Each structure stands twice: as C-alpha cells, then as structure tokens.
C-alpha positions in Angstrom: 7.7 -42.0 79.3 4.3 -42.7 80.9 4.1 -41.7 84.5 1.5 -42.0 87.3 2.7 -39.3 89.7 6.4 -40.0 90.0 6.0 -43.7 89.0 7.6 -44.4 85.7 6.0 -47.1 83.6 7.8 -47.1 80.3 6.8 -45.9 76.9 3.7 -47.9 76.5 2.8 -49.8 79.7 0.6 -52.9 79.8 -1.5 -53.2 82.9 -3.1 -56.2 84.5 -6.7 -55.4 85.4 -8.1 -56.0 88.8 -10.3 -59.1 88.6 -12.1 -60.8 91.5 -10.7 -64.2 92.4 -8.2 -63.9 89.5 -5.6 -61.1 90.0 -4.4 -62.4 93.3 -0.7 -62.6 94.4 -0.2 -66.1 92.8 -1.3 -64.9 89.4 0.3 -61.5 89.8 3.7 -63.2 90.5 3.5 -65.1 87.2 2.3 -62.2 85.2 5.1 -60.1 86.6 7.6 -62.6 85.3 6.1 -62.4 81.9 6.5 -58.7 81.6 3.4 -56.8 82.9 4.2 -53.2 83.8 1.6 -52.4 86.4 -0.8 -54.6 88.4 -3.7 -54.0 90.6 -5.1 -56.2 93.4 -8.6 -57.7 93.2 -11.1 -55.1 94.0 -11.6 -54.7 97.8 -14.8 -53.6 99.5 -14.4 -50.5 101.6 -17.1 -51.7 103.9 -15.3 -55.0 104.3 -12.1 -53.3 105.1 -13.5 -51.1 107.8 -15.2 -54.1 109.4 -12.0 -56.1 109.3 -13.6 -58.8 107.1 -11.1 -61.6 106.5 -11.8 -61.8 102.7 -11.2 -58.1 102.3 -8.1 -57.7 104.5 -6.5 -60.8 102.9 -6.6 -59.0 99.5 -4.2 -56.4 101.0 -1.3 -58.8 100.7 1.2 -57.2 98.4 4.9 -57.9 97.9 7.9 -56.0 96.9 8.5 -58.1 93.8 5.1 -56.8 92.4 6.0 -53.1 92.5 4.7 -50.9 91.2 1.4 -52.3 92.6 -2.0 -50.6 93.0 -4.7 -51.5 95.5 -8.2 -51.1 94.2 -11.1 -50.3 96.4 -14.8 -49.8 95.9 -17.8 -48.3 97.8 -20.5 -45.7 97.6 -20.1 -44.1 101.1 -17.6 -41.3 101.3 -16.7 -41.8 105.0 -16.2 -45.5 104.5 -14.0 -45.0 101.5 -11.9 -42.5 103.3 -11.5 -44.9 106.3 -10.6 -47.6 103.8 -7.9 -45.5 102.3 -6.4 -45.1 105.7 -6.3 -48.9 106.1 -4.9 -49.4 102.6 -2.2 -46.8 103.2 -0.7 -48.9 105.9 0.5 -51.6 103.4 2.2 -48.8 101.4 0.9 -49.5 97.9 2.3 -47.4 95.1 -1.2 -46.5 93.8 -4.7 -46.4 95.1 -7.3 -47.1 92.5 -11.0 -46.4 92.7 -13.4 -48.9 91.1 -16.1 -47.0 89.3 -16.6 -49.7 86.7 -17.8 -53.0 88.2 -21.2 -53.8 86.6 -22.3 -56.5 89.0 -25.8 -55.8 90.5 -24.9 -56.4 94.1 -22.2 -53.7 93.8 -24.1 -51.2 91.6 -27.3 -51.3 93.7 -25.3 -49.8 96.5 -24.1 -46.9 94.4 -20.7 -48.4 94.1 -18.7 -49.6 91.1 -20.4 -48.6 87.9 -23.5 -47.7 89.9 -22.0 -44.3 90.7 -22.2 -43.5 86.9 -25.8 -42.6 87.6 -24.6 -39.7 89.8 -21.6 -38.0 88.3 -21.5 -35.1 90.8 -21.3 -37.7 93.6 -18.6 -39.6 91.7 -16.5 -36.4 91.4 -17.1 -35.4 95.1 -16.1 -38.9 96.3 -13.0 -38.9 94.2 -12.0 -35.5 95.4 -12.4 -36.5 99.0 -10.2 -39.6 98.5 -7.5 -37.7 96.6 -7.4 -35.1 99.4 -7.1 -37.8 102.1 -3.9 -39.4 100.9 -0.5 -38.6 99.5 -0.5 -41.8 97.5 -1.4 -41.3 93.8 -5.0 -42.0 93.1 -6.3 -43.5 89.8 -9.7 -44.5 88.6 -11.1 -47.4 86.5 -14.5 -46.8 85.0 -16.8 -47.3 82.0 -18.1 -45.1 79.2 -21.3 -44.4 81.2 -24.3 -46.1 82.8 -26.1 -46.7 79.4 -26.0 -45.5 75.8 -27.8 -42.3 76.7 -25.2 -41.3 79.3 -21.8 -41.9 77.8 -20.2 -38.8 79.3 -16.7 -40.3 79.7 -14.9 -37.4 77.9 -16.3 -34.9 80.4 -16.1 -37.2 83.3 -12.4 -37.9 82.8 -11.7 -34.2 82.7 -13.7 -33.6 85.9 -11.8 -36.4 87.7 -8.5 -35.0 86.5 -9.4 -31.6 87.9 -10.0 -33.1 91.4 -6.6 -34.7 91.3 -6.5 -38.3 89.9 -3.2 -39.2 88.2 -4.5 -41.6 85.6 -7.7 -43.2 84.3 -8.5 -46.6 82.8 -11.6 -46.8 80.7 -13.5 -50.0 79.8 -15.1 -49.3 76.4 -18.6 -50.5 77.4 -21.5 -49.1 79.5 -22.7 -50.7 82.6 -25.9 -51.7 80.8 -23.8 -53.7 78.3 -22.0 -55.6 81.0 -19.5 -57.6 78.9 -21.8 -58.0 75.8 -21.3 -56.5 72.4 -18.0 -54.8 71.3 -16.0 -52.4 73.3 -16.2 -48.8 72.0 -12.7 -47.6 71.6 -13.8 -44.5 69.7 -14.9 -42.8 72.9 -11.7 -43.9 74.6 -9.9 -42.2 71.7 -12.0 -39.0 72.1 -11.1 -38.9 75.8 -7.4 -39.2 75.0 -7.7 -36.5 72.4 -9.3 -34.0 74.8 -6.8 -31.1 74.8 -7.5 -30.4 78.4 -6.6 -33.9 79.6 -3.0 -34.4 80.5 -3.1 -37.5 82.7 -2.4 -41.0 81.2 -5.4 -42.7 79.6 -5.4 -46.5 79.6 -7.8 -48.4 77.4 -9.6 -51.7 78.3 -11.9 -54.0 76.6 -11.7 -56.8 73.9 -7.9 -57.1 74.2 -7.0 -60.8 73.8 -3.8 -60.7 71.7 -0.8 -58.7 70.8 -2.4 -57.8 67.5 -5.4 -56.4 69.4 -3.1 -54.2 71.5 -1.3 -52.9 68.4 -4.7 -52.2 66.7 -6.1 -50.4 69.7 -2.8 -48.4 70.2 -2.9 -47.2 66.6 -6.6 -46.5 66.7 -6.9 -44.6 69.9 -3.4 -43.3 70.8 -3.9 -44.4 74.4 -1.0 -44.3 76.8 -1.2 -48.0 77.5 -3.6 -50.9 77.6 -5.2 -52.7 80.5 -5.8 -56.4 80.0 -8.4 -58.4 82.0 -10.0 -61.5 80.6 -7.4 -61.9 77.9 -4.8 -62.7 80.6 -6.7 -65.5 82.4 -4.7 -68.7 81.9 -2.6 -66.7 79.5 0.2 -64.8 81.3 2.4 -65.1 78.2 0.3 -62.4 76.6 2.4 -59.7 78.3 5.6 -61.0 76.8 3.9 -61.3 73.4 2.7 -57.8 73.5 6.0 -56.3 74.6 7.8 -58.1 71.8 5.3 -57.2 69.1 5.0 -53.5 70.1 8.8 -53.0 70.4 10.0 -55.3 67.6 7.0 -56.2 65.4 7.8 -59.9 66.2 5.7 -62.4 68.0 7.7 -64.9 70.1 6.8 -68.6 69.5 3.8 -69.8 71.6 4.5 -71.7 74.8 4.9 -75.4 74.4 2.7 -77.8 76.2 5.6 -78.5 78.6 6.0 -74.8 79.3 2.2 -74.5 80.0 2.2 -77.5 82.3 5.2 -76.0 84.3 3.4 -72.7 84.7 0.2 -74.4 85.7 2.1 -76.4 88.4 3.7 -73.2 89.7 0.4 -71.3 89.7 -1.4 -74.1 91.5 1.4 -74.4 94.1 1.4 -70.6 94.7 -2.4 -70.6 94.9 -2.5 -73.4 97.5 0.2 -71.7 99.6 -1.7 -68.5 99.7 -5.3 -69.7 100.0 -5.0 -73.2 101.4 -5.6 -76.4 99.4 -9.5 -76.3 99.1 -9.8 -72.8 97.9 -6.5 -72.8 96.0 -7.7 -75.8 93.9 -11.1 -74.4 93.4 -10.1 -71.0 92.1 -7.5 -72.4 89.7 -10.4 -73.9 87.7 -11.1 -70.7 85.8 -7.6 -70.7 84.4 -7.3 -74.2 82.9 -9.3 -73.7 79.8 -7.1 -70.9 78.6 -3.9 -72.5 79.7 -4.5 -75.3 77.3 -6.6 -73.5 74.7 -6.2 -74.6 71.1 -4.8 -78.1 71.7 -6.8 -80.7 69.8 -7.9 -83.6 72.1 -7.5 -81.6 75.3 -11.3 -81.5 76.3 -11.3 -84.7 78.4 -8.2 -83.7 80.2 -9.6 -80.3 80.9 -12.8 -81.8 82.3 -10.7 -83.8 84.7 -8.8 -80.6 85.8 -11.9 -78.6 86.5 -13.6 -81.4 88.4 -10.6 -82.6 90.5 -10.7 -81.7 94.2 -7.2 -82.5 95.3 -3.7 -81.8 94.2 -2.8 -85.5 93.5 -5.6 -85.9 91.0 -4.6 -82.7 89.2 -0.9 -83.7 89.2 -1.8 -87.0 87.6 -3.9 -85.3 85.0 -1.1 -82.9 84.1 1.2 -85.9 83.7 -1.3 -87.5 81.4 -1.4 -84.3 79.3 2.4 -84.3 79.2 2.5 -87.9 78.1 -0.3 -87.5 75.5 1.2 -84.4 73.7 4.9 -85.1 74.0 
C-alpha cells in the first residue's frame, strides 16, 4: 500500500499532474470519475496568494469529492511561501505540494519552480521551513536538475526526505530540456533504488498510454506514475491504466458518442466555474485530444477551437455526432 503520511493511495496510484489552466475543478471532477487516485490543483503563486490576487485565490477551490487532493504552490521567497502555506491550510487540503519543476522563464528567473535547482541548499532550506510550518503532509514535484551537468536528483531526493517531505514526483527531464527530447527514467529508477530513500517516488514524463505506464513501472519500480499532458482531453487514460495494470486488459476505447457527452459535461462545468468567456476559451486545449484519431475530424475541430459561444460549440458537437453515427 502506497501512503503519503496517513493517506492511503492503493497499490500503484496514478496521479494527475498540476497543470496551469488544465487541472482545474471541472477537469479534476471528470478525471476522478475515470479513476485517478490523487490530484493536485493548478500551481499557485505564493506571491499571488499573499496579495489576495483573484487568479491565485480562485485556484484554492477544492471539493470533498476530489479527496485526497493536494494544493501546489510555488515561489522563491521563504517568508512568502510560509505565509502562503497558512492561507492554503485554511481550505484544508490533504497535501501541500511544492513546485520545484516548472521550467517557464518567468517563474525560474525569480528562483522559483525549476529555477531553484540552481541552488540546492536554498531548495532544501525552503522545503524544511515549509514542512516545519504545517501539520499537513508536504510533497515535492521537481526535475532531474537544472541541466545535464547538474542532475543530482538522487541526492536531492534524499536531502528533501531528510527535512520531512512525504513523497516526491520526478519529471525525467532537466529544466534546460523543457519538454524536448525523451524523459530519462533511468535516473528516476536510481532515485527509487536509493536504499536510504523510504518515501514514495512517483515518475513523470512521456506517459501517454496504459502501455507507457506498464513499461515505466517495470523499468523503474516507481511507486506510482504522474500523468500530465497525456491526460489532456483524455480522462479515460486513468481507467485504461487501472484496468491494464490490474488485469492486463485494455477496455474498449470510448465511442464518439461517449466523447461528445464528456466534452459537453466538461464545457458545462468549465462555464459554471469560470464564466462563459473564459470557460469556452480554456476548453480549446482539450478538443484535439478528445477527438484524436477520427478521420475527417479536422474541420470540426477547427470550428470547436474558433467558436466563441456555447451555441456554436453545441451545434458543432451535434454535427460531429451526425457525421460519425
């Protein structure tokens, strides 16, 4: 049984990665229904939280049906991060996760996200301070290192464990790689094999199917897998993984009708949570994958990603239904 603190996650948990403008409550609700074991919020700026910025505080919306749920925060200032933890604690998440992995320049240039990988002592000190400031289990999501010359993840994971984190999720790339090249699961495996490490290690990177998960599981012996981009417009992946890992059987792929129904639900939830303008806009990133692999879908997909109101989208979804059924 894999546990984070006292939270039981099953024998081989599958996690939904924190993704900006993706892993919001509407998408999380759908992923939960399809069998994800643990989810995290979108990453939240500590500076935004302590300044009561609407965009940051809105991301603290969590619901009982999502539990266990983790809130992920990022920042490079110790005092700001501790104050952010106080604010986060008020919504009573099951886990607080520290983002030490975001490679985006506007984050890293402030010494936050993957930027802190250039200063491991600061990374450890900041983590220790956060762990000591809360009774909620603290986890970390990070990368192998800043670049190919500083891939110290085996040692870093051990140091972070020693200051009190309860689990670590590792993306198998450096910050310099961004999302290019192949994820290096060999170093994730070495981290897991460290005899001094006894916290759960979750692998992340290049996981787009149940077969990928099985391969990574067998290769690295990780305690679970975190899925990011592979879940966008594809919440069925969690059900597929669970079935394949437990029974060696892949369930049939969702039909076009099933896909349309989920898109409608997702869109409706998105609009209710964000309002029509933003809800419609942020759904666009999901449509390609929702209908991936269907010959002749391109023109319909173009309509979906260029439509600005719900009626247009509903009409297009009906056209897709008529065309393929």
